[in-house]
C-alpha positions as CSV (number, residue, x, y, z in Angstrom):
1,M,-11.2,-44.3,-14.2
2,K,-10.2,-42.0,-11.4
3,L,-6.5,-41.9,-10.7
4,S,-5.3,-42.8,-7.3
5,L,-3.1,-40.3,-5.4
6,P,0.0,-42.4,-5.7
7,L,-0.4,-42.6,-9.5
8,V,-1.2,-38.9,-9.7
9,A,2.0,-38.2,-7.8
10,G,4.0,-40.3,-10.2
11,L,2.6,-38.5,-13.1
12,L,3.0,-35.1,-11.5
13,F,6.7,-35.5,-10.9
14,S,7.5,-36.9,-14.4
15,S,8.8,-34.5,-17.0
16,S,5.9,-35.3,-19.2
17,V,3.1,-35.0,-16.6
18,F,1.0,-32.4,-18.3
19,A,1.2,-34.1,-21.7
20,A,0.6,-37.5,-20.2
21,S,-2.5,-36.8,-18.1
22,G,-6.0,-35.6,-18.8
23,G,-5.8,-35.6,-22.5
24,H,-5.0,-32.5,-24.5
25,W,-6.0,-29.6,-22.3
26,G,-5.2,-25.9,-22.0
27,Y,-6.4,-22.6,-20.5
28,S,-8.8,-21.4,-23.2
29,G,-11.4,-22.5,-25.7
30,E,-12.6,-26.0,-26.1
31,N,-9.7,-27.4,-24.1
32,G,-10.0,-24.8,-21.4
33,P,-10.9,-25.2,-17.7
34,D,-14.7,-25.3,-18.2
35,N,-14.3,-28.4,-20.3
36,W,-11.5,-30.3,-18.5
37,A,-13.8,-32.9,-17.0
38,K,-15.2,-33.6,-20.5
39,L,-11.8,-34.2,-22.1
40,S,-11.0,-37.4,-20.4
41,A,-12.7,-39.8,-17.9
42,D,-9.5,-39.4,-15.8
43,N,-10.5,-35.7,-15.2
44,A,-13.9,-36.4,-13.5
45,A,-12.5,-34.8,-10.3
46,C,-12.4,-31.4,-12.1
47,N,-16.1,-31.2,-11.4
48,G,-15.5,-32.0,-7.7
49,R,-16.7,-30.2,-4.6
50,N,-13.2,-29.5,-3.1
51,Q,-11.4,-27.9,-6.0
52,S,-8.5,-25.5,-6.2
53,P,-7.7,-22.6,-6.5
54,V,-10.0,-20.6,-4.2
55,N,-10.5,-17.1,-2.9
56,L,-9.1,-17.3,0.6
57,T,-11.6,-15.3,2.7
58,G,-14.1,-15.9,5.6
59,F,-11.2,-17.2,7.7
60,V,-11.6,-19.4,10.7
61,E,-9.1,-18.5,13.5
62,S,-7.0,-21.5,14.4
63,A,-3.8,-22.2,16.4
64,L,-2.0,-23.4,13.3
65,V,1.3,-25.2,14.1
66,P,4.4,-23.6,12.4
67,L,5.4,-25.5,9.2
68,A,8.7,-27.4,9.5
69,M,10.3,-26.5,6.2
70,L,13.6,-28.5,6.0
71,Y,14.7,-27.2,2.6
72,K,18.2,-27.2,1.2
73,A,19.5,-26.3,-2.2
74,G,18.2,-28.9,-4.7
75,G,16.9,-27.3,-7.8
76,T,18.6,-29.2,-10.6
77,E,16.8,-28.4,-13.9
78,V,14.2,-26.2,-15.4
79,L,11.4,-27.6,-17.5
80,N,9.0,-25.9,-19.9
81,N,6.1,-28.3,-20.4
82,G,3.9,-25.8,-22.3
83,H,1.6,-25.2,-19.3
84,T,4.1,-23.9,-16.7
85,V,7.8,-23.5,-16.0
86,Q,8.9,-26.0,-13.4
87,V,12.1,-26.5,-11.4
88,N,12.7,-30.1,-10.6
89,Y,14.2,-30.7,-7.1
90,A,16.6,-33.3,-5.9
91,A,15.8,-35.6,-3.0
92,G,16.6,-34.4,0.5
93,S,14.2,-31.5,1.3
94,Q,11.1,-32.0,3.4
95,L,8.0,-30.4,4.7
96,I,6.8,-31.8,8.0
97,V,3.1,-31.1,8.9
98,D,0.5,-33.2,10.8
99,A,3.4,-35.4,11.9
100,V,3.8,-36.5,8.2
101,T,6.9,-36.0,6.2
102,F,6.4,-34.7,2.6
103,D,9.3,-34.6,0.2
104,L,9.7,-31.6,-2.1
105,K,9.5,-32.8,-5.7
106,Q,9.3,-29.6,-7.7
107,F,8.0,-26.0,-7.8
108,H,6.4,-24.2,-10.7
109,F,4.6,-20.9,-11.5
110,H,1.3,-19.4,-12.5
111,A,0.7,-15.9,-13.9
112,P,-1.5,-14.4,-12.8
113,S,-2.0,-16.1,-9.4
114,E,-4.5,-18.9,-9.2
115,N,-5.5,-18.4,-5.5
116,H,-6.7,-15.0,-4.4
117,I,-6.5,-13.6,-0.9
118,D,-9.5,-11.6,0.3
119,G,-10.4,-11.1,-3.4
120,Q,-6.9,-9.9,-4.4
121,S,-5.2,-11.5,-7.3
122,F,-1.4,-11.4,-7.6
123,P,0.7,-11.2,-10.8
124,L,2.6,-14.4,-10.0
125,E,2.2,-17.5,-7.8
126,A,4.7,-20.3,-7.0
127,H,3.6,-23.8,-6.0
128,L,5.9,-26.0,-4.1
129,V,4.7,-29.6,-4.6
130,H,5.4,-32.3,-2.1
131,A,4.5,-36.0,-1.7
132,D,4.6,-38.3,1.3
133,K,5.6,-42.0,1.1
134,N,2.0,-42.9,0.1
135,G,1.7,-40.4,-2.6
136,N,-0.4,-37.9,-0.7
137,L,0.2,-34.4,-1.8
138,A,0.9,-31.1,0.0
139,I,1.4,-27.7,-1.8
140,V,2.9,-24.6,-0.4
141,A,1.9,-21.5,-2.4
142,V,3.8,-18.2,-2.5
143,M,2.4,-15.0,-4.0
144,F,4.5,-12.4,-5.7
145,G,3.9,-8.7,-6.2
146,A,5.7,-6.4,-8.5
147,G,8.8,-4.8,-7.0
148,K,12.4,-5.8,-6.3
149,E,14.0,-8.4,-8.5
150,N,14.1,-11.9,-6.9
151,V,17.5,-13.5,-7.0
152,A,16.3,-17.1,-7.0
153,L,13.9,-16.4,-9.9
154,K,16.7,-14.7,-11.8
155,Q,18.8,-17.9,-11.5
156,A,15.9,-20.1,-12.7
157,W,14.8,-17.7,-15.4
158,A,18.3,-17.6,-16.9
159,S,17.9,-21.3,-17.8
160,M,14.2,-21.1,-18.7
161,P,13.6,-23.1,-21.9
162,K,11.8,-21.1,-24.6
163,Q,10.1,-24.1,-26.3
164,A,7.5,-26.4,-24.8
165,G,8.9,-29.9,-24.0
166,E,12.4,-28.6,-23.4
167,K,14.4,-28.7,-20.2
168,N,17.7,-27.2,-19.2
169,V,20.1,-28.2,-16.5
170,L,20.8,-25.4,-14.0
171,P,24.5,-24.5,-14.0
172,A,24.3,-24.1,-10.2
173,V,22.0,-25.8,-7.7
174,L,19.0,-23.5,-6.8
175,D,17.8,-23.0,-3.3
176,V,14.0,-22.8,-3.0
177,N,14.4,-20.8,0.2
178,G,15.1,-17.8,-2.1
179,I,11.4,-17.7,-3.1
180,L,10.0,-18.0,0.4
181,P,9.3,-15.2,2.8
182,N,11.1,-15.1,6.1
183,M,7.8,-15.0,8.0
184,K,6.2,-18.4,7.5
185,A,2.6,-17.6,8.7
186,Y,0.1,-19.2,6.4
187,Y,-3.5,-20.0,5.5
188,R,-4.6,-23.6,5.2
189,F,-7.4,-25.4,3.3
190,N,-8.1,-28.7,1.7
191,G,-8.2,-28.7,-2.1
192,S,-7.0,-30.3,-5.3
193,L,-4.5,-30.1,-8.1
194,T,-5.2,-27.0,-10.2
195,T,-4.5,-28.9,-13.4
196,P,-6.0,-32.1,-14.8
197,P,-6.7,-34.6,-13.4
198,C,-7.7,-32.2,-10.6
199,S,-7.3,-34.9,-7.9
200,E,-8.6,-33.9,-4.5
201,G,-7.3,-34.6,-1.0
202,V,-4.4,-32.1,-1.4
203,R,-3.2,-30.1,1.7
204,W,-2.8,-26.4,0.7
205,F,-0.6,-24.0,2.7
206,V,-0.6,-20.4,1.3
207,M,2.0,-18.0,2.7
208,K,0.4,-14.9,4.1
209,K,3.4,-12.6,3.2
210,P,4.0,-12.1,-0.5
211,M,7.4,-11.9,-2.1
212,T,8.4,-9.5,-4.8
213,A,9.6,-10.0,-8.4
214,S,10.5,-7.5,-11.0
215,A,8.0,-6.6,-13.7
216,A,10.4,-8.2,-16.2
217,Q,10.5,-11.4,-14.2
218,I,6.7,-11.6,-14.0
219,D,6.3,-10.9,-17.7
220,A,8.9,-13.5,-18.7
221,L,6.6,-16.4,-17.7
222,S,3.6,-15.4,-19.8
223,H,5.9,-14.3,-22.7
224,T,7.5,-17.8,-22.7
225,L,4.3,-19.7,-22.4
226,H,2.4,-17.3,-24.7
227,H,-0.7,-17.4,-22.5
228,A,-1.9,-16.9,-18.9
229,N,-1.8,-20.2,-17.0
230,N,-4.2,-19.7,-14.1
231,R,-7.3,-21.9,-13.5
232,P,-10.3,-19.8,-12.5
233,I,-11.4,-19.6,-8.8
234,Q,-13.4,-22.5,-7.6
235,A,-16.3,-22.6,-5.2
236,V,-15.2,-23.1,-1.5
237,N,-18.5,-24.9,-0.7
238,A,-18.5,-26.5,2.8
239,R,-14.7,-26.1,3.3
240,V,-13.2,-23.9,6.0
241,I,-10.1,-21.8,5.4
242,L,-7.9,-21.6,8.5
243,K,-5.6,-18.8,9.5
């Protein structure tokens, strides 16, 4: 059966989401992205028409309203689920867009980036995952280029579990604002989760301005996971990408 968005949200925010949904999946071989839809009936959306990630190009000019990011320090623990490294976030931080309030639940990382901007891939991408009261999802994506060390990443990486299935409590509460650019201009498109069950109907907001992380910080994610964790670019089809 196809999972409803509220159920997807519930799975997404549990510590065992990636093990619990979509069967045993990965990023290569028989369990890789090309076969996700075949691994479980729950993954039927992985063959959908509005999938993420995408190459953001062919933009449509739009008077996009500034995002209301009401974030405060709330990162409490770091999880390694074998597919990504994720910082779980305490209640109390919101994204308001389209007159809808979305609560920040967690943020996690992909190396190299999943989305591309005008054909450019980045070495690291963060996804801030939010849900509204009905389980509808919104994701803010931030690209990272190699450069100056990021202080917030340094804090998270210091507690990064080395083994899949482990999580560590952060010694000090982490502030997600530390991985966001000061300039909040963004691109917008409608898409999906980039991991099984690939549910669609997700609002995507990709920050135009990249952040920087040191080469060591970028390498740390792949070295810990022992593989790249980016889903290949998906067809845009009839969607528009706003800027």
